[in-house]
C-alpha positions in Angstrom: -21.9 -10.6 -42.6 -25.3 -11.1 -44.2 -26.5 -13.8 -46.6 -28.0 -13.0 -50.0 -31.8 -12.9 -49.9 -32.0 -13.7 -53.6 -29.4 -16.5 -54.2 -29.6 -19.8 -52.2 -26.4 -21.4 -51.1 -26.0 -25.0 -52.5 -23.5 -26.2 -49.8 -24.1 -24.0 -46.8 -22.3 -24.5 -43.5 -22.8 -23.3 -40.0 -19.8 -21.0 -39.9 -20.1 -19.5 -43.3 -23.9 -19.2 -43.7 -26.4 -20.5 -41.2 -25.4 -18.5 -38.1 -25.9 -15.3 -40.0 -29.6 -16.0 -40.9 -30.8 -15.1 -37.4 -31.2 -11.5 -36.3 -30.8 -10.2 -32.8 -34.6 -10.0 -32.5 -34.8 -13.7 -33.5 -32.2 -14.6 -31.0 -33.8 -12.7 -28.1 -37.2 -14.1 -28.9 -36.1 -17.7 -28.8 -34.0 -17.2 -25.7 -37.3 -16.6 -23.8 -38.1 -20.2 -24.8 -34.7 -21.5 -23.6 -33.4 -21.9 -27.2 -30.2 -20.1 -28.3 -30.0 -19.5 -32.0 -26.3 -18.7 -31.6 -25.7 -22.3 -30.6 -25.0 -24.9 -33.3 -26.3 -27.6 -30.9 -29.6 -25.8 -30.3 -30.2 -25.0 -33.9 -29.5 -28.6 -35.1 -31.8 -30.0 -32.4 -34.8 -28.0 -33.6 -33.8 -27.6 -37.3 -36.9 -29.3 -38.6 -39.2 -27.1 -36.5 -37.3 -24.0 -37.6 -37.7 -24.9 -41.2 -41.4 -25.6 -40.7 -41.9 -22.2 -39.2 -39.9 -20.2 -41.8 -41.2 -22.2 -44.7 -44.8 -21.2 -43.9 -43.8 -17.6 -43.0 -44.9 -18.0 -39.4 -41.4 -17.0 -38.2 -39.8 -14.6 -37.8 -42.9 -12.5 -37.1 -43.3 -9.7 -39.6 -40.0 -10.4 -41.2 -40.4 -13.7 -43.2 -37.3 -15.3 -44.8 -36.8 -15.0 -48.6 -37.1 -18.2 -50.6 -33.3 -18.2 -51.0 -32.8 -18.3 -47.2 -35.4 -21.1 -46.8 -33.6 -23.1 -49.5 -30.2 -22.4 -48.0 -31.4 -23.7 -44.6 -33.0 -26.8 -46.2 -29.8 -27.5 -48.1 -27.9 -27.4 -44.8 -30.3 -29.9 -43.3 -30.0 -32.2 -46.3 -26.2 -32.2 -46.0 -26.4 -33.3 -42.3 -25.7 -29.9 -40.7 -22.0 -29.3 -41.6 -20.1 -26.9 -39.4 -17.6 -26.0 -42.1 -15.3 -23.0 -41.8 -15.7 -19.3 -42.1 -14.4 -17.8 -45.3 -11.2 -16.5 -43.6 -10.1 -20.1 -42.9 -10.9 -21.6 -46.4 -7.6 -20.5 -47.9 -4.1 -21.1 -46.6 -3.4 -17.4 -46.2 -5.0 -16.3 -43.0 -5.0 -12.6 -42.2 -6.3 -10.5 -39.3 -8.2 -7.3 -40.0 -5.9 -5.4 -42.3 -8.0 -2.2 -42.2 -6.6 0.7 -40.2 -7.8 0.2 -36.6 -9.7 2.9 -34.8 -8.4 1.7 -31.5 -6.2 4.2 -29.7 -4.4 1.5 -27.7 -2.4 -0.1 -30.5 -0.1 -2.8 -29.1 3.0 -3.4 -31.3 5.6 -6.1 -31.5 8.3 -5.1 -29.1 11.1 -5.1 -31.7 9.2 -2.5 -33.8 9.0 0.2 -31.2 10.7 3.5 -32.1 13.4 4.8 -29.7 10.9 7.3 -28.3 8.3 4.6 -27.7 10.8 2.4 -26.1 12.1 5.1 -23.8 8.5 5.8 -22.7 7.9 2.1 -22.0 11.1 1.9 -19.9 10.0 4.9 -18.0 6.6 3.4 -17.3 8.0 0.1 -16.1 10.6 1.7 -13.9 8.0 4.0 -12.5 5.6 1.3 -11.3 8.5 -0.8 -10.1 9.5 2.1 -7.9 6.0 2.6 -6.4 5.3 1.6 -2.8 4.2 -2.0 -2.7 0.9 -0.9 -1.2 0.0 1.2 -4.2 -2.6 -0.5 -6.4 -0.7 0.6 -9.5 2.6 -0.7 -8.2 4.4 -3.5 -10.1 4.3 -5.6 -6.9 0.5 -5.4 -6.6 -0.2 -5.9 -10.3 2.1 -9.0 -10.6 0.7 -10.4 -7.4 -2.8 -10.7 -8.9 -1.5 -13.7 -10.9 -0.9 -15.9 -7.8 1.1 -14.9 -4.7 0.8 -13.1 -2.4 -2.6 -14.5 -1.3 -5.5 -14.2 -2.1 -4.9 -16.0 -5.4 -7.0 -15.2 -8.4 -5.6 -16.6 -11.6 -7.5 -18.7 -14.2 -5.6 -21.5 -15.9 -6.7 -24.6 -17.8 -10.3 -23.3 -17.5 -12.7 -21.5 -19.9 -12.1 -18.1 -18.3 -8.3 -18.4 -19.1 -8.3 -15.9 -22.0 -11.0 -13.6 -20.7 -9.2 -13.3 -17.3 -5.8 -12.6 -18.8 -7.2 -10.0 -21.2 -8.6 -7.9 -18.4 -5.4 -8.5 -16.4 -3.3 -7.1 -19.2 -5.6 -4.0 -19.3 -5.2 -3.5 -15.6 -1.4 -3.7 -15.9 -1.4 -1.3 -18.9 -3.5 1.2 -16.9 -1.0 1.0 -14.1 1.8 1.8 -16.7 -0.3 4.8 -17.7 -0.4 6.1 -14.1 3.2 7.3 -14.5 3.4 11.0 -15.5 4.4 11.3 -19.1 3.3 7.7 -19.9 -0.4 8.4 -20.2 -0.6 6.9 -23.7 1.8 4.0 -23.4 0.7 0.6 -24.6 2.0 -2.8 -23.7 3.9 -4.4 -26.6 3.9 -8.1 -27.3 6.7 -10.6 -28.0 5.9 -12.9 -30.9 7.1 -16.1 -29.2 7.8 -17.7 -32.6 10.6 -15.2 -33.1 14.0 -15.0 -31.3 14.0 -13.6 -27.8 14.2 -9.8 -28.2 17.5 -8.2 -27.1 15.7 -5.3 -25.5 14.0 -7.7 -23.0 17.4 -8.8 -21.8 18.1 -5.3 -20.5 16.8 -3.2 -17.5 14.1 -2.7 -16.5 12.8 -5.7 -18.5 15.4 -8.3 -17.5 14.5 -8.9 -13.8 12.6 -7.7 -10.8 13.5 -7.9 -7.1 10.7 -8.5 -4.6 10.4 -5.6 -2.2 8.8 -7.7 0.5 7.9 -11.3 1.3 5.2 -13.1 -0.5 5.6 -16.5 1.0 8.0 -18.5 3.1 9.9 -19.5 -0.1 9.9 -16.2 -1.8 11.1 -13.4 0.5 12.1 -9.8 0.0 15.2 -9.7 -2.1 14.3 -12.6 -4.4 15.4 -11.7 -7.9 13.5 -13.2 -10.9 15.5 -15.7 -12.9 15.4 -17.1 -16.5 17.1 -20.0 -18.3 19.9 -19.0 -20.6 18.7 -17.4 -23.8 20.0 -20.2 -26.0 18.3 -22.7 -23.8 15.0 -20.8 -24.0 15.1 -20.9 -27.8 16.0 -24.6 -27.8 13.2 -25.3 -25.4 10.6 -23.5 -27.5 11.6 -25.4 -30.5 11.7 -28.8 -28.7 8.2 -28.2 -27.3 6.8 -27.3 -30.7 5.4 -24.0 -29.6 5.1 -22.6 -33.2 3.4 -25.7 -34.4 0.9 -25.6 -31.5 0.1 -21.9 -32.4 -0.4 -22.7 -36.0 -2.6 -25.6 -35.2 -4.7 -23.5 -32.8 -5.4 -20.8 -35.5 -6.9 -23.4 -37.8 -9.5 -24.6 -35.3 -13.1 -23.5 -35.6 -14.4 -24.4 -32.2 -13.6 -22.6 -28.9 -12.6 -25.7 -27.0 -10.3 -26.9 -29.9 -8.6 -23.5 -30.2 -7.8 -23.6 -26.5 -7.3 -27.4 -26.1 -7.2 -29.3 -22.8 -10.8 -29.3 -21.5 -13.9 -31.1 -22.9 -11.6 -33.9 -24.1 -10.2 -31.5 -26.8 -6.7 -32.3 -28.0 -4.1 -30.7 -25.7 -1.8 -29.4 -28.4 -3.1 -25.9 -29.2 -3.1 -22.5 -27.4 -3.0 -23.7 -23.8 -0.3 -26.2 -24.6 1.8 -23.5 -26.3 1.2 -21.2 -23.3 2.3 -23.8 -20.8 5.3 -24.8 -22.9 6.3 -21.1 -23.1 6.2 -20.7 -19.4 8.3 -23.8 -18.7 10.7 -23.0 -21.5 11.6 -19.6 -20.1 11.8 -20.6 -16.4 12.8 -20.8 -13.6 10.6 -17.9 -12.4 8.2 -18.2 -15.4 7.8 -21.9 -14.8 6.7 -21.3 -11.2 3.1 -20.1 -11.0 3.7 -18.6 -7.6 6.0 -15.9 -9.0 5.7 -16.1 -12.8 4.2 -12.6 -13.2 7.0 -10.9 -11.4 9.4 -11.7 -14.3 8.9 -8.7 -16.6 8.9 -11.0 -19.7 5.5 -12.2 -18.4 3.7 -9.1 -19.7 5.1 -9.2 -23.2 4.6 -13.0 -23.3 0.9 -12.7 -22.3 0.2 -9.8 -24.6 1.1 -12.2 -27.4 -1.4 -14.8 -26.2 -4.1 -12.1 -26.1 -3.1 -11.0 -29.6 -3.5 -14.6 -30.8 -6.9 -14.9 -29.1 -8.0 -11.7 -30.8 -6.6 -12.9 -34.1 -8.6 -16.2 -33.8 -11.7 -14.2 -32.8 -11.3 -12.1 -35.9 -10.8 -15.1 -38.2 -13.9 -16.8 -36.8 -16.0 -13.6 -36.8 -16.3 -14.2 -33.0 -15.7 -10.6 -31.9 -19.2 -10.2 -30.5 -21.1 -12.2 -27.9 -23.3 -13.9 -30.5 -20.3 -14.6 -32.7 -18.3 -16.1 -29.9 -21.2 -18.2 -28.6 -21.6 -19.7 -32.2 -18.1 -21.3 -31.7 -18.9 -23.0 -28.4 -20.5 -26.5 -28.3 -22.8 -26.0 -25.3 -23.6 -29.7 -25.1 -20.0 -30.9 -24.7 -18.6 -27.7 -23.2 -21.3 -26.3 -21.0 -19.0 -24.4 -18.7 -17.6 -22.3 -21.5 -21.1 -21.5 -22.6 -22.2 -20.6 -19.1 -19.4 -18.2 -18.3 -20.8 -15.9 -21.1 -24.5 -16.5 -20.5 -25.1 -16.7 -16.8 -24.4 -13.4 -15.0 -23.3 -15.1 -11.7 -20.5 -16.8 -13.7 -19.3 -13.8 -15.7 -17.1 -12.4 -12.9 -13.4 -12.1 -13.5 -12.1 -11.7 -10.0 -10.8 -9.2 -8.8 -11.3 -7.1 -12.0 -15.1 -7.1 -12.1 -15.8 -5.5 -8.7 -12.6 -3.4 -8.9 -11.1 -1.4 -11.8 -11.2 -1.9 -14.7 -14.6 -3.4 -13.8 -15.1 -5.8 -16.7 -16.5 -9.3 -17.0 -16.4 -12.1 -19.5 -18.9 -10.4 -21.8 -17.5 -6.9 -21.8 -14.0 -8.1 -22.8 -15.1 -10.0 -25.9 -14.8 -7.0 -28.3 -11.2 -6.0 -27.6 -11.2 -3.2 -30.3 -14.7 -1.9 -29.9 -15.2 -2.1 -26.2 -11.7 -2.0 -24.7 -10.1 0.3 -27.3 -7.3 -2.3 -27.6 -6.0 -3.6 -30.9 -2.8 -5.2 -32.1 -0.5 -4.2 -34.9 -0.1 -7.5 -36.7 1.0 -7.1 -40.3 2.3 -10.6 -40.6 0.4 -13.1 -42.8 -0.2 -16.4 -41.1 0.2 -19.4 -43.4 -1.8 -22.4 -42.3 -0.4 -25.8 -42.9 -3.0 -27.9 -44.8 -2.4 -30.9 -42.5 -3.0 -28.9 -39.3 -6.1 -27.3 -40.8 -7.9 -30.5 -41.7 -7.0 -33.4 -39.4 -8.5 -34.4 -36.1 -8.9 -37.4 -33.8 -12.6 -37.9 -34.4 -15.6 -36.5 -36.3 -19.3 -36.9 -36.5 -20.5 -40.0 -38.4 -22.5 -37.7 -40.7 -19.4 -36.0 -42.0 -17.3 -37.3 -44.9 -13.8 -38.2 -43.8 -10.6 -40.1 -44.8 -7.9 -41.7 -42.7 -4.7 -39.7 -42.8 -2.1 -42.5 -42.6 0.9 -40.3 -42.6 0.3 -38.9 -39.2 -0.6 -40.2 -35.8 -1.7 -38.8 -32.4 -0.1 -40.3 -29.3 -2.1 -39.3 -26.2 -0.8 -39.7 -22.7 -3.9 -39.8 -20.6 -5.1 -40.4 -17.0 -2.3 -38.4 -15.4 -3.1 -37.0 -11.9 -1.5 -33.5 -11.9 -2.3 -33.0 -8.2 0.3 -35.6 -7.3 3.1 -33.5 -8.9 4.4 -30.5 -7.0 4.5 -27.6 -9.5 4.9 -27.4 -13.2 6.2 -30.3 -15.2 7.1 -31.5 -18.6 6.0 -34.7 -20.5 8.5 -36.2 -22.9 7.9 -38.8 -25.6 11.1 -40.9 -26.2 12.0 -43.3 -28.9 14.9 -45.6 -28.2 15.9 -43.4 -25.3 16.0 -40.2 -27.4 13.4 -37.4 -26.9 11.2 -36.9 -30.0 8.5 -34.6 -28.6 7.7 -32.7 -25.5 4.7 -31.1 -23.8 4.3 -29.0 -20.6 1.9 -28.2 -17.9 2.1 -24.9 -15.9 0.6 -25.1 -12.4 1.1 -24.1 -8.7 3.4 -26.0 -6.4 0.4 -26.9 -4.2 -1.9 -27.8 -7.0 -4.3 -29.5 -4.6 -5.1 -26.0 -3.1 -6.0 -24.6 -6.5 -9.7 -24.8 -7.4 -9.2 -25.0 -11.1 -6.5 -27.6 -10.7 -8.7 -29.8 -8.6 -11.6 -29.4 -11.1 -9.3 -30.6 -13.8 -7.1 -33.0 -11.9 -6.8 -35.8 -14.5 -5.1 -34.4 -17.6 -3.9 -35.6 -21.0 -1.2 -34.6 -23.5 -1.4 -35.0 -27.3 1.6 -35.5 -29.6 0.6 -35.2 -33.3 3.6 -36.6 -35.2 4.4 -38.1 -38.6 3.8 -41.8 -38.4 7.4 -42.6 -39.4 8.6 -40.7 -36.3 7.1 -43.4 -33.9 7.6 -46.5 -36.0 10.4 -49.1 -35.7 11.5 -48.2 -32.2 10.8 -48.5 -28.5 8.6 -45.6 -27.2 8.6 -44.4 -23.6 6.9 -41.5 -21.7 8.9 -39.6 -19.1 7.4 -37.0 -16.8 10.0 -34.4 -15.7 9.1 -32.1 -12.8 10.5 -28.6 -12.9 11.5 -28.9 -9.3 13.7 -31.9 -9.2 14.4 -31.8 -5.4 11.6 -34.2 -4.7 12.2 -37.2 -7.0 14.8 -36.1 -9.5 14.4 -36.0 -13.3 11.6 -38.6 -13.5 8.4 -38.6 -11.6 7.3 -42.2 -10.9 4.2 -43.1 -13.0 2.7 -45.0 -10.1 2.6 -41.9 -7.9 0.6 -39.9 -10.5 -2.1 -42.5 -11.2 -0.4 -44.8 -13.7 -1.3 -42.8 -16.9 -2.0 -44.8 -20.1 -1.2 -44.4 -23.8 -3.9 -44.1 -26.5 -2.8 -44.0 -30.2 -5.0 -42.8 -33.0 -4.5 -42.4 -36.7 -5.9 -39.0 -37.7 -9.0 -38.3 -39.8 -9.0 -35.8 -42.6 -12.2 -33.9 -43.1 -13.3 -31.3 -45.7 
């Protein structure tokens, strides 16, 4: 996208206007001075100097800005540097790229496959499931990359979560393509906001049997298990997975889209992902073996689809575009995994096939030849699109008195063996639920230890929490240790923080 060189913008924002004023030459030049023009934080910090240089035509060298660009930048400064929203998020109808994709790997929703496509997919799955467990393309090896058997690799609740799973899906899809006659097969997705597909209840998608031991607990012969299908649908509704997805797709910053880290509200994509795992259980709720349940692959293709959709909405399908969504001052680790070569590895898929890192997976369609068939229009809820717990004092805001955010904070996840659910009760009745997906021995997981103290956010209509006695219950998936309720004292005595929400323009 380029800005008009002849017409100044009266009310410019970072996402709609300012980030497009800098060329790749400008960006490369300033990086040599440790300033990143793709970073909102860096540009705001030196905005006066930038304006001084462009106003006098000193910068960019040999390619001075037009008067319209100069005025646009000055207007942005005068209005206290608003971030705003990209044009695709300004209306309530949000669409992904509707143009015909040039990608040859077009991943479709599982229920839309033709009978021929479905037969080929079944052949591919059955083929890799039948391979010797030592074969790198076997289902056993591919599923094992997620956690067990050791060594463990997976990224959860960390900035590399989406990049790692994107390359993981590509590795698995390549394994499917190793089966003769399946060279062009693609991995479909299950839109988790729709009913559980009937086809995924049948072989070879309904279960998998371990051909050999992966731990003392999970030995050869273990058959993957799921909750009953009516229970799965009820769980997904109770955990508000659809609402979390909708909320995530209205966020303009990387950390808010994901949620969880950098004090971002934990009620967006990672919350929806964790709730999905725990809802499907029991295998899917156990990080040790989750990827052995065939549903895992269709489940995760959907999260990658949503990540790509968000990237497209934010014009974040290139490195510069993605960096423009990351707040490097409050979320430095996310910024660093894309800008510091030593931190760009996605083990084991950087040194080994498909040999990709955090940067090379950004453009799914252009670099990986992977796109998603996604004809459905996403309708954003106005409330979700405009409310938040806090905002910069320079921004205009109003208090949204109809909704409230209840945060459970200070919970030490390392004290709880395995995945768990957090329920908010009113007068003894559950009114909202959250989930956290983690290993049984979380204390041995590097990412878990780095993010040991966690929080959970419940955005609810104010009337939902008024006039009653509220209570928080933490329910471990494995109830053999302490039963249905994990003692608050044993997990660090978490506290409650309640906020009215702010509405911003």
